[in-house]
Each structure stands twice: as structure tokens, then as C-alpha cells.
C-alpha positions in Angstrom: -23.9 -88.2 27.2 -22.2 -87.1 24.1 -21.6 -84.3 21.6 -23.9 -84.3 18.6 -22.8 -82.9 15.3 -24.6 -82.2 12.0 -22.2 -81.8 9.1 -23.7 -80.4 5.9 -26.9 -82.5 6.5 -29.4 -82.4 3.6 -32.7 -84.1 3.2 -34.4 -84.3 -0.2 -37.8 -86.0 -0.7 -38.6 -87.4 -4.2 -35.0 -86.8 -5.2 -34.6 -86.5 -8.9 -38.4 -86.3 -9.5 -40.4 -83.4 -10.9 -41.8 -82.8 -7.4 -38.5 -82.9 -5.6 -38.6 -81.1 -2.2 -35.5 -80.0 -0.3 -36.7 -80.2 3.3 -33.4 -79.6 5.0 -30.6 -77.8 3.1 -26.9 -78.2 4.1 -27.4 -77.7 7.9 -24.2 -77.7 9.9 -24.1 -77.2 13.7 -22.7 -78.8 16.8 -24.6 -79.5 20.0 -22.2 -79.7 23.0 -22.2 -82.5 25.5 -25.0 -81.8 28.0 -26.3 -78.8 26.1 -30.1 -78.0 25.6 -30.5 -76.8 22.0 -33.9 -75.7 20.7 -34.7 -76.0 17.0 -37.3 -73.3 16.2 -39.0 -72.1 13.1 -42.4 -71.8 11.4 -44.4 -74.9 10.3 -42.7 -76.7 7.4 -39.3 -75.2 8.0 -37.6 -78.6 8.4 -37.1 -78.8 12.1 -39.0 -82.1 12.7 -37.3 -83.6 9.7 -33.9 -82.7 11.1 -34.9 -84.4 14.4 -36.1 -87.5 12.6 -32.8 -87.8 10.7 -30.9 -87.6 14.0 -33.2 -90.3 15.4 -32.8 -92.5 12.3 -36.5 -92.3 11.3 -35.5 -90.5 8.1 -32.5 -91.3 5.9 -29.9 -88.6 5.3 -29.6 -87.6 1.6 -26.3 -85.9 2.0 -23.9 -85.0 4.9 -23.1 -86.7 8.1 -24.5 -87.0 11.6 -22.1 -87.9 14.5 -22.9 -88.8 18.1 -19.9 -88.8 20.4 -17.6 -88.6 17.4 -19.2 -91.7 15.8 -21.0 -91.4 12.4 -24.5 -92.8 12.8 -26.0 -92.3 9.3 -26.1 -96.0 8.7 -26.9 -97.0 12.3 -30.4 -98.2 13.0 -32.7 -96.2 15.3 -32.5 -98.9 18.0 -28.7 -98.8 18.1 -28.2 -95.0 18.2 -28.4 -94.7 22.0 -31.0 -91.9 21.5 -34.4 -91.5 23.3 -37.2 -89.6 21.6 -40.3 -88.0 23.1 -43.1 -87.4 20.6 -45.8 -84.8 20.4 -48.5 -87.5 20.6 -46.8 -89.1 23.7 -47.1 -92.5 21.9 -47.9 -94.5 25.1 -49.1 -98.1 24.8 -52.8 -97.9 25.8 -53.0 -101.5 27.0 -50.0 -101.2 29.4 -49.8 -99.6 32.8 -47.4 -96.7 33.4 -44.9 -99.1 34.9 -45.1 -101.3 31.9 -44.8 -98.4 29.5 -41.7 -97.2 31.2 -40.2 -100.7 31.5 -40.8 -101.8 28.0 -37.8 -100.2 26.3 -35.4 -101.6 29.0 -36.9 -105.1 28.7 -36.6 -105.2 24.9 -33.2 -103.5 24.4 -31.1 -104.4 27.4 -30.1 -107.4 29.6 -30.9 -105.5 32.8 -32.3 -107.8 35.5 -36.0 -107.4 36.4 -35.3 -106.1 39.9 -32.9 -103.5 38.5 -35.5 -102.4 35.9 -38.1 -102.1 38.6 -35.8 -100.0 40.7 -34.9 -97.7 37.8 -38.5 -97.2 36.8 -39.5 -96.4 40.4 -36.6 -94.0 40.8 -37.5 -92.2 37.6 -41.2 -92.1 38.5 -40.3 -90.4 41.8 -38.2 -87.8 39.9 -41.1 -87.1 37.6 -43.7 -87.0 40.5 -45.7 -89.9 39.0 -44.8 -92.7 41.5 -48.5 -93.0 42.5 -49.5 -93.5 38.9 -47.4 -96.6 38.1 -50.4 -99.0 38.1 -52.7 -96.8 36.0 -53.2 -97.0 32.3 -52.8 -94.0 29.9 -56.6 -93.6 29.6 -56.8 -92.8 33.3 -54.2 -90.0 33.1 -54.5 -86.3 32.3 -52.5 -84.8 29.4 -49.8 -83.5 31.8 -49.5 -86.9 33.5 -49.2 -88.7 30.1 -46.5 -86.2 29.1 -44.5 -87.0 32.3 -44.8 -90.8 31.6 -43.5 -90.2 28.0 -40.6 -88.3 29.4 -40.0 -90.9 32.1 -39.9 -93.7 29.5 -37.1 -91.8 27.7 -35.2 -91.0 30.9 -35.0 -94.6 32.2 -33.0 -95.6 29.1 -30.2 -93.3 30.2 -29.4 -92.4 26.6 -26.5 -90.4 25.1 -29.1 -87.8 23.8 -32.7 -86.8 24.1 -34.8 -85.7 21.1 -38.1 -83.9 21.8 -40.6 -83.1 19.1 -43.0 -80.4 20.3 -43.8 -82.4 23.5 -45.8 -79.7 25.2 -48.0 -78.6 22.3 -51.0 -80.6 23.4 -51.1 -79.1 26.9 -53.0 -76.0 28.1 -51.1 -72.8 28.5 -50.7 -73.0 32.3 -49.5 -76.6 32.3 -47.1 -75.8 29.4 -45.5 -73.1 31.5 -45.1 -75.6 34.4 -43.7 -78.3 32.2 -41.2 -75.9 30.6 -39.7 -75.4 34.1 -39.8 -79.1 34.9 -38.1 -80.1 31.6 -35.3 -77.6 32.3 -34.8 -78.8 35.8 -34.8 -82.5 34.8 -32.4 -81.9 31.9 -30.1 -79.9 34.2 -30.1 -82.7 36.7 -29.4 -85.4 34.1 -26.9 -83.4 32.0 -28.0 -85.2 28.8 -27.5 -83.6 25.4 -31.0 -82.5 24.3 -32.4 -81.3 21.0 -35.9 -79.8 21.4 -38.1 -78.9 18.5 -40.8 -76.2 18.8 -42.6 -73.6 16.6 -43.2 -71.6 19.8 -40.5 -68.9 20.1 -41.5 -68.3 23.8 -40.5 -71.9 24.5 -37.3 -71.4 22.6 -36.4 -68.3 24.4 -37.1 -69.6 27.9 -35.7 -73.2 27.6 -32.7 -73.3 25.3 -29.0 -72.9 26.2 -28.9 -72.0 22.5 -31.4 -71.6 19.7 -31.1 -72.8 16.1 -33.5 -70.9 13.9 -34.6 -72.6 10.6 -36.5 -71.2 7.7 -37.4 -73.2 4.6 -34.9 -75.9 5.5 -32.0 -73.4 5.8 -30.3 -72.7 9.1 -30.5 -68.9 9.7 -28.7 -68.5 13.0 -27.4 -70.4 16.0 -26.9 -68.5 19.2 -28.0 -67.9 22.8 -31.6 -66.6 23.3 -30.1 -63.2 24.1 -28.0 -63.2 20.9 -30.8 -64.2 18.6 -33.1 -61.5 20.2 -30.7 -58.6 20.4 -28.3 -59.4 17.5 -30.3 -61.3 14.9 -28.3 -62.4 11.8 -31.0 -61.3 9.4 -34.5 -59.9 9.1 -36.2 -63.3 9.3 -34.7 -64.0 12.7 -35.4 -60.5 13.9 -39.1 -60.9 13.0 -39.5 -64.4 14.2 -37.9 -64.1 17.6 -39.8 -61.8 20.0 -43.5 -61.2 20.8 -44.7 -58.7 19.7 -42.5 -58.9 16.7 -39.9 -56.3 15.8 -41.3 -53.2 13.9 -39.9 -52.9 10.3 -39.9 -49.7 8.2 -38.7 -49.9 4.6 -36.5 -46.9 3.8 -34.1 -45.4 1.3 -30.8 -43.9 2.2 -30.6 -40.2 1.3 -27.4 -38.6 2.4 -27.1 -38.8 6.2 -30.6 -40.0 6.7 -33.1 -42.8 6.0 -36.4 -41.7 4.4 -39.7 -43.0 3.4 -43.1 -41.4 2.8 -43.8 -41.2 6.5 -40.6 -39.9 8.1 -37.0 -39.0 7.7 -34.6 -40.6 10.2 -31.1 -38.9 10.6 -28.3 -41.4 11.2 -25.4 -40.9 13.6 -22.0 -41.0 11.9 -21.0 -44.3 13.4 -24.2 -45.9 12.1 -23.7 -44.5 8.6 -20.3 -46.1 8.4 -21.8 -49.6 9.0 -24.1 -49.3 6.0 -21.4 -49.3 3.3 -22.9 -48.8 -0.1 -26.4 -50.1 0.9 -29.1 -47.8 -0.3 -32.3 -49.7 0.3 -32.4 -50.4 4.0 -35.1 -51.7 6.4 -35.1 -50.0 9.8 -36.1 -52.2 12.7 -36.9 -51.4 16.3 -38.3 -53.6 19.1 -41.7 -52.5 20.5 -40.2 -52.1 24.0 -37.6 -49.7 22.6 -40.2 -47.3 21.2 -40.7 -44.5 23.7 -43.6 -42.1 23.7 -45.0 -39.2 25.6 -47.7 -36.5 25.3 -47.6 -34.1 22.4 -44.7 -31.6 22.5 -44.2 -28.2 21.0 -40.8 -29.1 19.5 -39.7 -32.4 18.1 -36.2 -33.9 18.2 -34.7 -35.5 15.1 -35.9 -38.9 16.2 -39.3 -37.9 17.5 -42.5 -38.4 15.4 -46.1 -37.2 15.9 -48.4 -40.3 16.1 -52.0 -41.3 16.9 -52.9 -44.2 19.2 -54.9 -46.7 17.1 -55.5 -49.7 19.4 -54.4 -50.6 22.9 -53.9 -54.2 24.0 -53.7 -54.5 27.8 -51.8 -57.7 28.8 -51.4 -57.1 32.5 -47.9 -56.1 33.3 -47.7 -54.2 30.0 -49.7 -52.6 27.2 -49.1 -53.2 23.5 -50.0 -49.8 21.9 -50.5 -49.7 18.1 -49.5 -46.4 16.8 -49.7 -44.8 13.3 -47.9 -41.7 12.1 -50.0 -38.6 12.1 -50.3 -38.6 8.3 -50.7 -42.4 7.8 -54.0 -44.1 6.9 -55.9 -46.3 9.3 -54.4 -49.8 9.7 -50.8 -48.7 8.9 -49.4 -49.2 12.4 -46.4 -50.1 14.4 -46.2 -51.3 18.0 -44.9 -49.8 21.3 -44.8 -51.8 24.5 -45.3 -49.7 27.6 -45.9 -50.3 31.3 -49.3 -51.7 32.2 -49.6 -48.9 34.8 -49.6 -46.2 32.1 -53.0 -45.1 30.8 -53.4 -44.5 27.1 -56.5 -44.6 24.9 -57.4 -44.9 21.3 -57.3 -41.6 19.5 -54.7 -40.0 21.8 -52.1 -37.9 20.0 -48.6 -38.7 21.2 -44.9 -38.2 20.3 -43.1 -41.5 19.6 -39.3 -41.6 19.9 -37.1 -44.2 18.1 -33.7 -44.0 19.9 -30.7 -44.4 17.5 -28.9 -46.7 20.0 -31.9 -49.2 19.8 -32.3 -49.5 16.0 -31.5 -52.4 13.8 -30.7 -52.0 10.1 -31.1 -54.7 7.4 -30.1 -54.9 3.8 -33.3 -55.0 1.7 -31.6 -57.1 -1.0 -30.1 -59.9 1.2 -32.0 -59.5 4.4 -28.7 -59.6 6.3 -28.3 -57.4 9.4 -26.1 -54.4 8.8 -26.4 -53.0 12.3 -27.8 -54.4 15.6 -28.2 -52.8 18.9 -25.2 -53.2 21.2 -25.3 -55.9 23.9 -23.3 -53.4 26.0 -26.7 -52.0 27.1 -27.6 -55.3 28.8 -27.4 -55.1 32.6 -25.6 -57.8 34.5 -26.5 -59.1 37.9 -23.6 -59.8 40.3 -24.4 -62.7 42.6 -24.2 -62.0 46.3 
């Protein structure tokens, strides 16, 4: 186990050429000893390239990677004391499960055969695959192959685990089960882990912290709660969360924000956070949008709307709303209880509470105001 540090790490493909590509741009972050950090972002954002540089499968163009305080830029992959789990599982098809899990120990250590056997069997029991040790990969399901790939990494007792979208080939139910298993195993082993995914649900449910990348640039590092409720910029706000945050482009006019659909008065404390910004995007999470039946009088943050589409998802309904004077298709989302009945064409009053809004500078995308985490309820253990 060890701390992993990336210090101004950059990766440039075809450096100096006309088709030069900066895949990872000046990324700096530290992963604490025993921490589970999730690298998340859209396809092509540089997360797998970052992981491959840590593993030694890609060279670092600039910057330094340290494991346990030791620079490993020039250390070969086999000597980095790192175990990697690939998306494709990468099992040897002609070997049994036992042989797949033993192979790395046999090739890279002086461990006696009986100790290797005991280590493999102990790990197989932890993974729940002890009955599969004499089977070959072709005889296993996708979930079983994934457990073997994880077990092969675990037996090496590395300083760090690297996982590159290891659950993406599994069906939805099995992915949910394996998410829980991975967290349990990592917690038991206490090994520093970097996990790559494009699935923000995996990131939110698995990581001690999340590192959000976009176009090779690190956007924010924080706990899932911090990235969700206090995003550093509009990209993070839109990427983290499902359904995504609603965004409304506005212009500041005196004490309010305005666009062609509405005027939104701002409380004094919120106005003070805007500084001299005039073009501002107002954001609100779908679950923070409240609505009720039509009312005779409207408050300053109430708006007449029409229900466009309703998506029932069991415990909740995603309701697509449009302002009363907006054309079809120009919608925003409210998430309400699945026990509430609402239908397309219903006329309602939507409320966007001032305490729940986020504000972003249109020019830079940076967050000017986020909702307060003081609203988050704590649970006191009994």
C-alpha cells in the first residue's frame, strides 16, 4: 500500500507534429494510501491514458508520477508494484482459473509453489470462485471471468490497483452486484485504487473521491457529495447527476436574472456573489424543482408550466416541463415521487427555490454560487 501522486502530468501524442494531440494536460492530484479514487469523464477525455501512464504502458511527456514517494516515470511496468484490471479481462484462454491467478506470482516472485497455491485458494475463496479453479475462461460467465481477473490482481498484493472500466461488459444487474463486491474487497484489502469509468453512477456510488476530467484537463477532485452539490464549473454540474442539472442562460438586470421565458429575482446575499458578472447561467437539479397545481397567485420564483412528457422510473417520475409560452421541445426536468400522478398536458406551477440554485459565469463556466451543503441531513449512529 502506498500514496500515489501525479505532479503536472502531461501526455502528448505525435509531439511536435502537425497532428499533435494533448491527451492529458498538466494533471496534478494525490491519491491517499488506501483511498478509492474514481477517474470519470466522457469518452476521449484522457482517463484511460492517465491510468496507462500510471501503469507504465504509456510514457509521460512531462511531469512526474510517484508511488510511495518514489518517482516511477522510468520504472518498467513489471517493477512498479502495480496490478491492473482491464476492461477485456485479458485472461489466458488455454489456462485454468488457478493457472491464470498463479501465473503472475510464478513469473515475478520467488514464492514457493505451496505458498502460491495457498494464496490463490485464499483469494479465490474471498472472490467466491473457489469451485471454478479448474475451469477455463470459456466455461465461465462474464461475471465469473471478471472475478478471476480481479483475483489475479489481488494475489500479487500490490501497492496499488488500477482498474480500467472493469464492469462495462456486464449486464446492469450484475454490474450493480459487482460494484458492491469491489467496494467490499477494496475496503478489506485497504489498497490504493484508481478506477476509471465513464459511468457517473459508478463514480458516485464507488469512489471515496472523484476526479472529473474533460478534454484532458482535470476539472475537479472531491467527494461524490462535493462534486454533486458544489460543482467547480458548469461541466462538472452537467456531467455528474442523472438526470442532468437544468441550465437556463440569463442576463443580469438589476436585482434579477432574465431571459425570454422568465425573470428570476435574486436575494441580496446571492447578488453579492455575482460580482460584475452579467451573463450568467442559472442551474437547478431536477429534484429541487417543485411543482403543484395551478394557482391564482404566483410567487416571485413560481412559473406557469405545461407537462410535456412523463418518464416513470419506479420510485420517481422524471417530468419534462415547458414554460407556458415556450415552444414544444424546449423543456426542463423535475423529478418527483413515483406515487404522484401527473400526465402530459397538465398545467402546473413550478417553483425554483432560491436556496437550491447554482449560478455559473457564461464566459468561464466557473461556479459563482452553489447550493449550501448545510442543507444535507446527517445521520447520527446509534
